[in-house]
C-alpha positions as CSV (number, residue, x, y, z in Angstrom):
1,M,18.8,-26.2,36.7
2,A,20.9,-27.3,33.8
3,H,22.4,-30.8,33.5
4,F,25.7,-31.7,31.8
5,A,27.1,-35.2,31.0
6,K,30.8,-36.0,31.1
7,I,31.8,-37.9,28.0
8,D,35.0,-40.1,27.9
9,A,37.2,-40.9,25.0
10,Y,34.8,-43.7,23.9
11,N,31.8,-41.3,24.0
12,T,30.4,-43.0,27.1
13,V,28.7,-41.0,29.8
14,T,30.6,-41.3,33.0
15,W,29.0,-38.6,35.1
16,V,26.0,-36.3,35.1
17,V,26.1,-33.0,37.1
18,V,23.8,-30.0,37.7
19,V,24.8,-26.5,36.9
20,S,22.8,-23.4,37.8
21,D,20.6,-21.8,35.2
22,E,22.8,-18.7,35.3
23,D,25.8,-20.7,34.2
24,E,24.0,-22.9,31.7
25,H,25.5,-21.0,28.7
26,R,29.0,-21.7,29.9
27,G,28.6,-25.1,31.6
28,E,31.5,-26.9,30.0
29,E,33.8,-23.9,30.6
30,L,32.7,-23.6,34.2
31,L,33.1,-27.3,35.0
32,N,36.6,-27.4,33.4
33,G,37.5,-24.3,35.3
34,M,36.5,-26.0,38.6
35,G,38.9,-28.8,37.9
36,F,36.4,-31.2,36.4
37,T,38.3,-31.4,33.1
38,G,37.0,-33.2,30.0
39,K,34.3,-33.1,27.5
40,W,30.9,-32.0,28.8
41,V,27.6,-32.1,26.8
42,Q,24.4,-30.6,28.0
43,T,21.5,-33.0,28.5
44,S,17.8,-32.3,29.1
45,Y,16.1,-33.7,32.1
46,N,12.8,-33.5,30.3
47,G,14.3,-35.1,27.1
48,N,13.6,-31.8,25.2
49,F,16.8,-32.2,23.2
50,R,19.5,-34.8,22.5
51,G,17.0,-37.6,22.5
52,K,16.9,-38.4,26.2
53,F,18.3,-37.5,29.5
54,A,21.9,-38.8,29.7
55,A,22.6,-41.6,32.2
56,I,25.9,-43.1,33.2
57,G,26.7,-45.8,30.7
58,D,24.9,-44.2,27.8
59,T,26.7,-43.3,24.6
60,Y,26.8,-39.9,23.1
61,D,26.3,-40.1,19.3
62,E,28.1,-37.0,18.0
63,I,26.8,-37.4,14.5
64,N,23.2,-37.3,15.4
65,D,23.7,-35.2,18.6
66,V,21.8,-37.6,20.8
67,F,22.4,-39.8,23.9
68,V,21.7,-43.6,23.3
69,S,21.0,-46.2,26.0
70,P,23.2,-49.3,25.9
71,Q,21.7,-52.3,24.0
72,S,20.7,-55.2,26.3
């Protein structure tokens, strides 16, 4: 299964959903077409890309193409 994170206007992750492997290549298009409009970025459950698996509250760093946990 493929995972996609919804990114708000402040580049904050607000939601993470699962998309079938068959639809992975068009995840953002599929989600927007189902009425879940917005910016969706694929995330890796195993952390194989984009630094880490996106969690709600994380920030998406567009320049470095990674998800970043909030600082405590």
